N, C-alpha and C positions, 0 to 999 in steps of 0.2 A: 504494500500500500504506500503510494507516494503522495504526499500532501502537495496540493497546488496553492502556493502563496496567494493571499488576497481573496481566496474563494470561500473562506470560513468553513462552516460545517459541510457545505455542498462539495467543497474540494477535498474532503478528507477520505473519499473512497468508501464511505459507509453505506450500508443498506438503509432502506426507508425507516425501518423500526428503530435502528440505532440512532439515526438522525433525529427522529421524533423525540426519543428519550433524552438525547444530549441537548436538544433545543429546550426541553422542559427544564433540565438542570440549569442551563445557562440563562434562560429568560423568564422563567416562571417561579423560581425559588431564589432565596438569598438576596443578593444585590440587584438581580434582574437586569444586568447591564452587559451580558455576554461573557462575564468572568465567573469563575467558580472558586469558592474557598470552603474547605472542609475542616471541621473541628476534629483533631486527632484525639482518640480516647483509647488508652490501652489497659485501663482498670488494673494497674499494678503489674502487668506482665513484663514491662520493660525494667522497672526499678524494684519491684516487689511491694507487697502490701504495706510494709512498714512506712512507706512514704505517705500513706493516706491516713495513718492513725491520728495525726494532728488535725486533719480536716476530713472527717468521714463522709461529709455530704458529697464529695467528688466521686464517690463510688455509687451514688444513687442515680439510676437511669433517668428518672424524672427530672432531676437537676441538670443532667447532661443535655437532655432534650430542650429544657427551658433555656439553658445557656446558649445552645445553638440557634434557637428561634430568636432570642433577644439580640444576639450578635449578628443576625442576618447571614448565617452560614448556609451553604447549599446542602450540606449533609454532614454526617458524622462518620469518620473513618475508624473502623475497629479492626483489631488484629484477629486473624483466624489462627487457630492452633493447628 
């Protein structure tokens, strides 16, 4: 897949379904200006759970979602095991 500069999503060589989903991410969520920003959330996998003992709210999924919505993030990046 070779990207064509200046063509945006249309020049990315993607199928119609992927173009639609990418367009939704870039223009219907978050900043809605064609850029995407994701909130990384590793729930202690990177550093260990002891990093969160002082601030246990950061391990609450509802808090993470609220933080992402308030910060106009396009999504939340989580790590798969």
